[in-house]
C-alpha positions, 0 to 999 in steps of 0.5 A, spaced: 599 584 247 600 588 240 593 591 237 592 587 231 593 580 234 586 582 239 583 584 233 585 578 229 583 574 235 577 577 236 574 576 229 576 569 228 572 568 235 566 572 232 566 567 226 567 561 230 561 563 235 557 564 228 556 572 227 556 573 220 561 575 215 558 582 214 557 584 220 564 582 223 566 586 216 562 592 219 565 591 226 572 592 224 571 597 219 573 593 213 571 596 207 572 590 202 569 583 205 574 579 201 579 583 206 574 579 212 574 572 208 582 571 211 579 570 218 573 566 214 579 560 211 582 560 218 575 558 222 573 554 215 580 550 216 578 549 224 571 546 222 575 542 217 580 539 222 575 538 227 570 533 222 577 530 220 577 528 228 571 525 227 571 517 224 565 513 224 565 506 223 559 505 217 558 496 218 558 493 212 552 489 209 554 483 212 554 486 220 547 489 218 544 482 216 546 480 222 542 485 227 
């Protein structure tokens, strides 16, 4: 496995598990936080995808009134 792949996976998993971006940036020895932001964008996309998989059916007023 290429080193860059392992590094990318490490950063993505850290952010997915809640490690703050500043800490991940320092762990990766990035001099610019914007460099680390690439990994955060991946995690944001995963969160969006997960949220979109959930569909909640809200009862209509008529359905609510029947209970």
